[in-house]
N, C-alpha and C positions, 0 to 999 in steps of 0.2 A: 330293254331296261325298264324295270318296274319301279315306279316312284310314288311316294306319298306327297301330294301337292298341298301346299298351305298358302292360300291367297290372303294377303294382309292389306287392308284398305280397299277403297273402291276399285281402283284399277286392277289390283291383284285378284280380287274376288271375281271380277268380270272375265279376266283372262283364264283363270282356273275353270270357270263355267264353260268357256269356249273349248278348253282342252277336253273336258268331259264330253261335250257334244261331239267333238272331232273324233275322239277315241271310240265312242259308241257307234258313230256312223261308219267308220272304216274298220272297226273290229281289230285294232292294233294291240290292245291289251297292255299299254304302258302305264295307265292310270290305275294304281292299286287302291288308292283312297284319296279323298279330297276334303279339305277343311277350309272354311272361310272365316277370317277374324276381322272384326271391324268395330269402330266406336260409333258408327251411324246405323241405326236400326233400319232406316229406309233402304240403304245400300244392300244389306243382307236380304231384305224382303224382295228386292228386285232380281235376285238370282233365280235361274230356272233349273239348273242341273245339280248343283251342290245340294245334297240331302239336308232337309231342315234341321235334323238333329246334329249336323256337322257345321251349323252356322253359329259362331260364337260372338256374342255381343259383350265387349269389355268397356269398362269405364262408366257404367250406368250411374253410379253415385257421383261421378265427377262432371259428366257432360250430358247426362239424362238421355242417352241414345241419339244425340244430335250431332255427333262427330266433334273433331277437334279443330275444324277449320284447316288452316295450314300450319298449325303449331306442332311441329314434330317433337319438340322437347316435352310438351304435355303428353303426347302420344306415348313416348318412351316411359314416362312416369306411370301412365295408366297401365301399360303392358306389364311393367314391373309389379305394380300393386295387384294385378289380376293374374299373376303367374300360375296360381293354383288352378284357375279356370282353364287357362291355356293348356297346362299339363294334362288336365283331365280329358280334354278333347283329343289331345295327341295320343293319350293312352289307348284310345279306341283303335289306333292303327295297328295292324298285324305286322309288326316289325320283321318277323321271320319271312314275310312274303315280299319285302321291298329290298331294292339295292341302294336307295338313297332317299333323302328328303329334298324337296325343292320348294323354297320360299319364293313366292311370286309377288312383286309389289311395284307400284309406281314410285319413283324416287323423288318426285317433286311435291307430292301431297303431304298431308300431315301424318295420318295413321300408318300408311305403308312405309314411309321413310323413317319414322320414329320408332314404331313398334316392331318392325321387321327384324332389325338387328338384335332386339331383346329376345324375340322368339328363337332366332338362330343360336343365341348364347344358351338358352334353356335346352335346346335340342342337343347341343354339343356336350353339355354337362351330363346328360342322361344316357345318350345313345352312342354306339360306336360306328354306326352307319355314316357315310359322308353327308354333309349338309351343304347344299348348293343354293345360290341365289339366282333369280332371274329378274333383273331390274330394268324398268323402262325409264329412260332419261327424258325429262320434259323438253319441249320445244322452246326456243328463245321467246316466242310470242306469248308464252304462258305466264310470264312475269318474273320479276326479280326474286321474289320470295321463294318461288318454286325452284329456281336455279340455285339459290342459297341452300335450300333443303337438300337438293340433289348432291351438291358438293360435300355437305356435312355427312349425309347419309351414306354416300358411296364409300367414304373412308371407313365408316363403322361396319358396313356390310362386308368389305374386303377383310377386315380384321376378324369378323365373327363367322365367316363361311369358309368352306374349303375351296370354292371357286365362285366367281361372280360372272354370270352370263349377262351381257348387256344388249339392249335393243334401244336404238336412238330414234325418238319420234321425229326429230328434224330431218333425218335421212329418208323418212317414209311418208311424210305428210304431202299429199298431192295439192298443187296450186288450185285455189278456188273451192276446195272442199269445206263444208261446214264442220264445226268441231265434232259434233256427234257422228256424222258420216265418216269423218277422218279417222276417229278413234276406232270405229267399227272396222274400217278397211285395214288399219294398222294392226289391230288385234288378230285379224284373219291371216295376215302375212306372217305375223309372229308365230301363231299356232301351226301354220303349215310347215314352217322351217324347223322349229324345235320338235314338232310332232314326228317328222321323219327321222330326226336324229335319235329321239328317245325310243322309237318303235323298233330300231335295229336290233335284231336278235329275238324279238317277240313274234315268232312265226305262227300264223294261222294254219290249221290242219290242211287246207287246200294248197298252201304254198310249197314250192319245192325247196330243197336244201341248197344253201348258198355254196359257191365254190370257195369263197373266202369269208368265213363267218365273222361277223362283228357282234360281239356280245357285250354285256354290261361292263365286264372288266376292261375292255378296250376303251370304252367311254370314260370310265373312272380313271384309268391310267393316263389318258390324254388330258383330262381336266387337272389331275394332280391334286395337291393339297393346299394350293394358294394361287392367287392371281386373278386375272380378268380374261374373259373369252368373248369371241365374236363368232358368228356363223354366217356362211355364204350358201346360196341355193340357186339352182337353175334346173329347168326341165325342158323336155321336148316331146311333142306328141308322136305316137307310134301306133302301128296296127297291132292290137293285142292278139290277133288270130294268126299272125305270121309265125312260121316255125323255121323257115329256111332263110336265115339272116347271114349275110356275108360277114365273116369274123373281123375282117379289116375295117369294114364300115362300122361295126359295133364298137371296135376299139377306138376309132376316131371320134365317134359320137360321145363316148365316155370322157375322153381327154378334153374334148371341146366343152362339154358341159361343166367339167370341173374348173376349167379356166374361167368360164363365164361366172361360175359361183364365187370364185375368189376375187376376180377383177371387177365384178359388177357391184351391186349394192350389198354390202355386208350389214348385218344387224347393227353393228357399231363400226363405222369407218375407222381403219387403222392402217399403219404402215406394215408391210409384210416382213421386212427385215427385222430380225430379232425375235420373231415368234418362237416360243419355246417348244411347243408340241402341236401336232395337227392330226386330224382323223378325217378320212374320206369314206363316205357311204354312198353307194350307187344303188338305186332301186328301180324296179320295173319288171316287165315280163322276162322270164328266164332266158329266152332266146336272144335278148338284146344285151345280156350281161356277160362279161368274160374277165378272167383274171388278168389278161395282158393289158386291157384298158385301165384297170385299177392300178396296176403296177406302174404304167406310164404316167398316170395322174399323180401317183405318189412321188415319183422321181421329179416331176415338174415342180411340185410344191416344195420338195427339198431344195431345189435350185433357187426358188423364189424367196424362201424364208431363211435358208441356211441351217435349218433344223435337221437333225438326224433322227428325231423321234416322230416320224410320220407313219401312222397306221392306216389301214384301209381294208375294205371288204365290200361285198354286195349283199343286197337284201331283196331276193326275188318276191314279187307279188303277182299271184295268178290273176289274169284278167285286167291288169293295169293298162291304161291307154296312153301312158307316157313314161319315159325314162327320166328319173330325177337324180340329181347329185346334191348332196349336202356336205359341206366342209366345216369342221370345227377347228377354229384357230385358238389355241390356249396359250396363256403366258404372254398376252399382248403387252408390249413395252412402249410403243409410240402411238398415241391416239390424240391428234390435235383437238378433237371435240372435247375430250376430258380436260385438257389444259384450259380450253375456253370456258368450260363450266366452272372450273376452280377460280379463274380470274373474275368471271362475272359474279360468282358467289361472294367473293371478297368485296367487290364493289357494291353489291346489294346490301351486304351486312354493314358496310361503312355508311351508306346512305340512310339505312334504318336507324343506326346509332346516332347519326347527325340529327335526323328528324326528331328522335326521342329527346335529345339534348335541347333542341330548340323548343320543343313542347314543354319540357320541364322548366326552361327559362321563362 
């Protein structure tokens, strides 16, 4: 699947930078172009892989390149006022070469949570390609205003995008990690999971042809035209030089990995019941992949979710030293973490309004 990545805000820009690095290192070819949009000049300067000509500073006249703090309402205004500059940057994308746009942003900060939905709206007005969001939910320890921003922003993103893929910082933050080290670790896990999903179907010349091909249309049909999605992932080391692999062992390994991917840490924890659609992609050396394993995994997911729209296939990678399984769960209905964010967002808003009233008095 070939994507035009648009990172909005500090977190969005950093994650897109990591996607570019990952794609170049593994030669997967799913990044067609990458743009970073921000209100803070220093954040854009800190990127390593996004081309300088694709780094767009907005709001220069309003915030002088110093960012909007955590004010996502100001960020939305700035993005609206600078829509011409944003459109000019996006016009450089070779739309004929992409399958979709992906807007990447942290949902707790100011620029990503406020400007991102505005960018999505602009894209949907101009282009017919799907517009997806990849949003990072803030951890509870990041503060009330970030939770309030996330609650408000998530609603806007869902309204303005064709699907919202979520990654929950709270589910991935390791105990005792510093903030900087924690975000670096989290971003690496995010890119590994979504990178495997997006690379499905983008075959390098040395790779063999899959038994069950997963192309961009399978991903697009699974995501649908609305809703929220989560992704699961699991892998296991193998000997890439082995060619004589017992088929029953390969089948069992695939089904085991898919179960681990779904029942382990999802990018956004959710209940499996009521999932609308799902997609299974298994990757690794050709000798370790087979159709029977994928079909058994699909049947298991159908039983767990109650969905009859479960797609699946394999993605052979020559020389890979592990078998990996990624599972896309789309149309999430029950996610306790999202309900918690909504409730905490309302509480944070009430506290801020109370403090403002006391200050006015």
